[in-house]
Every structure is written in C-alpha cells, then in structure tokens.
C-alpha positions as a Python dict, from the first residue, in 0.01 Angstrom:
ca = {
    (1, 'M'): (0, 0, 0),
    (2, 'K'): (243, 341, 26),
    (3, 'T'): (458, 103, 274),
    (4, 'A'): (407, -210, 46),
    (5, 'L'): (529, -15, -298),
    (6, 'G'): (835, 150, -83),
    (7, 'I'): (923, -241, -11),
    (8, 'V'): (862, -368, -303),
    (9, 'A'): (1067, -145, -432),
    (10, 'I'): (1336, -221, -238),
    (11, 'I'): (1359, -603, -302),
    (12, 'L'): (1329, -517, -644),
    (13, 'L'): (1650, -280, -610),
    (14, 'I'): (1869, -518, -461),
    (15, 'A'): (1777, -830, -649),
    (16, 'A'): (1854, -588, -993),
    (17, 'A'): (2222, -581, -820),
    (18, 'V'): (2223, -952, -676),
    (19, 'V'): (2154, -1038, -1012),
    (20, 'H'): (2394, -821, -1174),
    (21, 'F'): (2656, -920, -983),
    (22, 'G'): (2589, -1252, -1084),
    (23, 'Y'): (2602, -1195, -1403),
    (24, 'L'): (2982, -993, -1322),
    (25, 'K'): (3053, -1346, -1192),
    (26, 'G'): (3033, -1555, -1498),
    (27, 'W'): (2713, -1760, -1309),
    (28, 'F'): (2464, -1730, -1609),
    (29, 'Q'): (2697, -1793, -1867),
    (30, 'D'): (2643, -2117, -2093),
    (31, 'R'): (2892, -2370, -1906),
    (32, 'D'): (2893, -2614, -2241),
    (33, 'K'): (2954, -2245, -2486),
    (34, 'M'): (3256, -2181, -2221),
    (35, 'A'): (3434, -2502, -2206),
    (36, 'L'): (3454, -2580, -2568),
    (37, 'F'): (3591, -2165, -2626),
    (38, 'K'): (3817, -2279, -2385),
    (39, 'M'): (3882, -2571, -2598),
    (40, 'L'): (3889, -2362, -2907),
    (41, 'R'): (4156, -2192, -2793),
    (42, 'V'): (4387, -2437, -2597),
    (43, 'V'): (4350, -2725, -2816),
    (44, 'S'): (4583, -2687, -3170),
    (45, 'E'): (4364, -3004, -3364),
    (46, 'E'): (4060, -3066, -3429),
    (47, 'V'): (3780, -3085, -3219),
    (48, 'D'): (3460, -3321, -3283),
    (49, 'R'): (3110, -3338, -3280),
    (50, 'E'): (3050, -3477, -2915),
    (51, 'A'): (3270, -3185, -2798),
    (52, 'P'): (3014, -2959, -2538),
    (53, 'A'): (2790, -2687, -2750),
    (54, 'F'): (2919, -2794, -3049),
    (55, 'D'): (2532, -2782, -3244),
    (56, 'K'): (2511, -2425, -3030),
    (57, 'F'): (2877, -2357, -3276),
    (58, 'L'): (2682, -2508, -3573),
    (59, 'D'): (2378, -2278, -3571),
    (60, 'A'): (2562, -1976, -3472),
    (61, 'F'): (2804, -2018, -3716),
    (62, 'P'): (2653, -2208, -4035),
    (63, 'P'): (2902, -2373, -4255),
    (64, 'P'): (2956, -2195, -4550),
    (65, 'H'): (2701, -2196, -4906),
    (66, 'G'): (2706, -2535, -4997),
    (67, 'I'): (2786, -2747, -4737),
    (68, 'T'): (2535, -2952, -4429),
    (69, 'S'): (2511, -2915, -4104),
    (70, 'A'): (2533, -3300, -4097),
    (71, 'S'): (2828, -3342, -4275),
    (72, 'V'): (3060, -3066, -4051),
    (73, 'S'): (3237, -3337, -3842),
    (74, 'G'): (3448, -3106, -3644),
    (75, 'I'): (3592, -2763, -3587),
    (76, 'D'): (3999, -2683, -3657),
    (77, 'T'): (4148, -2405, -3548),
    (78, 'S'): (4426, -2202, -3753),
    (79, 'A'): (4580, -1981, -3439),
    (80, 'R'): (4823, -1695, -3488),
    (81, 'M'): (5085, -1676, -3209),
    (82, 'A'): (5301, -1463, -3055),
    (83, 'Q'): (5681, -1503, -2892),
    (84, 'G'): (5594, -1761, -2661),
    (85, 'T'): (5219, -1933, -2608),
    (86, 'Q'): (5029, -1619, -2625),
    (87, 'L'): (4755, -1634, -2890),
    (88, 'L'): (4695, -1329, -3053),
    (89, 'N'): (4454, -1371, -3296),
    (90, 'A'): (4222, -1757, -3505),
    (91, 'T'): (4056, -1795, -3724),
    (92, 'F'): (3792, -2116, -3700),
    (93, 'A'): (3692, -2348, -3951),
    (94, 'Y'): (3476, -2708, -4025),
    (95, 'V'): (3643, -3058, -4144),
    (96, 'V'): (3419, -3182, -4370),
    (97, 'D'): (3539, -3552, -4529),
    (98, 'G'): (3842, -3507, -4386),
    (99, 'K'): (3950, -3099, -4531),
    (100, 'L'): (3878, -2757, -4409),
    (101, 'T'): (3611, -2533, -4567),
    (102, 'Q'): (3668, -2123, -4512),
    (103, 'S'): (3668, -1941, -4172),
    (104, 'V'): (3333, -1916, -3991),
    (105, 'C'): (3413, -1691, -3754),
    (106, 'E'): (3748, -1559, -3526),
    (107, 'L'): (3915, -1559, -3199),
    (108, 'A'): (3716, -1203, -3134),
    (109, 'E'): (3408, -1341, -3296),
    (110, 'L'): (3342, -1656, -3049),
    (111, 'R'): (3442, -1480, -2699),
    (112, 'S'): (3126, -1275, -2800),
    (113, 'W'): (2952, -1567, -2837),
    (114, 'A'): (3064, -1728, -2548),
    (115, 'T'): (3039, -1517, -2286),
    (116, 'K'): (2711, -1333, -2432),
    (117, 'D'): (2357, -1388, -2254),
    (118, 'N'): (2108, -1191, -2145),
    (119, 'T'): (2083, -1160, -1777),
    (120, 'G'): (2253, -782, -1752),
    (121, 'W'): (1879, -643, -1879),
    (122, 'W'): (1779, -852, -1661),
    (123, 'S'): (1879, -668, -1415),
    (124, 'F'): (1858, -340, -1561),
    (125, 'G'): (1500, -445, -1644),
    (126, 'L'): (1481, -455, -1227),
    (127, 'M'): (1626, -232, -1161),
    (128, 'I'): (1445, 64, -1385),
    (129, 'A'): (1118, -104, -1216),
    (130, 'G'): (1264, -25, -913),
    (131, 'I'): (1373, 331, -1010),
    (132, 'V'): (1021, 378, -1053),
    (133, 'L'): (830, 184, -805),
    (134, 'S'): (1068, 410, -586),
    (135, 'V'): (1016, 782, -743),
    (136, 'F'): (578, 609, -708),
    (137, 'S'): (603, 517, -336),
    (138, 'F'): (800, 872, -338),
    (139, 'L'): (480, 1068, -479),
    (140, 'L'): (242, 925, -293),
    (141, 'K'): (358, 987, 19),
    (142, 'L'): (394, 1366, -77),
    (143, 'F'): (45, 1465, -285),
    (144, 'R'): (-103, 1224, 10),
    (145, 'S'): (17, 1308, 376),
    (146, 'P'): (-173, 1436, 597),
    (147, 'S'): (-280, 1784, 570),
    (148, 'N'): (-200, 2046, 963),
}
C-alpha cells in the first residue's frame, strides 16, 4: 500500500505538470473566443453575429439596459492607435438597427475573457493531491517501518 500511494502521488504530480504546461501553451483555451478576440482586435468594421463565439461574448458582456440580445446585429470596435499600427486601447459596442450602443467592454476586459480558463486550477489541485499523497506515503513508511 505504501508503494502504491507513492506511485499514485508521482502520477498525480506528473499529470499536474503536463496540465500546467498545456495551460501555459494555451492548449485548453476556447479557440472560438480567441478567434473572436483576434478578429475584434484587427478588424476595423462591424463583426456580425456569424462570428465565432458571438453568443458567448453576448453572455459575458450583456447589452446595455433596454436592448435585447436578439436585436444586436454585430459588434463594433472603436480603437485608439499609437504611431503606426500599434493598438493602444479599444472599446467595443453593439450595433443595433445600424446604431452603436454605449461601450460594453474595453480591450483589457476582452483579452481577459478570451484567455480565461480554469485549467490552472486543475493543475494546482492535482499538484496538491500529489503532495498530500507523497507526505502521507512518507509518514506511513516512517511510522510503520519494521523495528530492529
């Protein structure tokens, strides 16, 4: 049993490392949300409802009071550029009946939404479980070792 606990602990720690590596590499990010983020960051005209993750965007950033999600036809970007083409900041508003609503989010909020996932917490949980099992296995060996 002591050896089995140690093996399970090592497996959990390796799994935590692999999951965290995947998290850092972006393997678990929502590709549709990232596609919409890149589209809104680059495109200067309206992005329509057929864009990937449009409904997820609507859920994360609801339209202003008095506007229904069904009446939104697109997302428009108002960008501030530095010299050249470097994007300093942007705000995003919905298009309803050809008119812009008030801003619903800024570039930093959009980036945070697009890149957010819970995989980091999974790797942390696996790591804690592996450490706890390692300590428990060590304590079992320490207190149950055969007496000479």
